[in-house]
C-alpha positions, -999 to +999 in steps of 0.1 A: +720+225+622+750+202+627+762+217+660+745+189+679+772+165+667+802+185+674+791+203+706+784+170+724+817+152+717+853+160+726+881+155+701+888+118+697+852+109+706+829+088+684+793+080+680+773+053+662+742+059+642+718+033+628+691+041+602+668+019+581+657+027+546+620+027+534+626+009+501+616-027+500+640-048+479+643-083+466+675-096+450+659-128+436+630-111+418+604-126+441+588-092+448+568-081+417+576-047+404+539-037+405+534-047+441+524-023+469+557-031+487+577-021+457+559+013+457+561+017+495+595+034+496+589+059+468+555+068+482+566+072+518+599+090+511+582+113+486+554+122+510+578+128+539+600+151+517+569+171+507+559+173+544+593+189+552+603+160+574+626+138+553+630+101+561+660+096+538+685+098+566+701+066+555+711+083+522+720+117+537+736+110+570+772+104+557+772+139+541+757+156+572+781+139+595+811+149+573+797+185+571+796+185+609+834+181+609+839+144+615+868+130+594+871+093+601+838+078+589+831+041+588+800+029+571+786-006+571+755-013+551+732-043+560+705-060+542+679-063+569+654-091+560+616-084+564+602-118+575+617-151+586+626-163+551+665-164+555+680-198+562+707-183+585+693-185+621+705-150+631+691-134+599+659-154+604+654-140+638+663-104+627+638-108+599+611-120+621+615-090+645+617-066+616+586-082+600+567-075+632+580-039+633+569-033+597+535-049+602+527-028+633+541+005+620+528+007+585+494+022+594+510+052+612+535+061+586+512+057+556+481+073+571+497+105+582+520+110+553+498+099+524+465+115+536+484+148+538+512+147+512+503+118+488+505+123+451+491+134+428+469+148+456+465+137+493+450+102+494+417+094+510+418+074+542+401+045+524+428+045+497+455+044+524+438+016+542+436-005+510+472+003+502+484-008+537+462-039+537+477-050+504+512-042+515+507-061+548+494-091+528+525-090+507+547-088+537+530-120+550+538-138+517+566-163+525+576-165+489+588-129+489+624-127+500+624-090+508+646-067+529+655-031+533+689-016+537+701-004+570 
């Protein structure tokens, strides 16, 4: 239902929306393709979709906002570092904060979604705990220059 956009703004009004993606990316190849972090996004996005509560808002919001009747859309995509690896001081601080957010939030996302909607069948709690522990160890690796898109 898109009425929440248009019913709360008058003509000429605007709103801003910020979303973060679940896929962990590395431009320099520092994140191995077979890592837990490389599979984090597909596992979480897939499980969320199967639950009926999609987390792909970053990919779908433009279409939904347009469908709600907004005509002048401006989109800016950011590479949001995970960890303090960037040299730029602003990105380093943003990465440090994002790193903390990821480390403290991984258990909740993964446990709920993967124990109920994991593939090929719901995962055991032990499997999720091992997956999260490995992913958390990878996030702590300063050699991984990782980010997600926001």
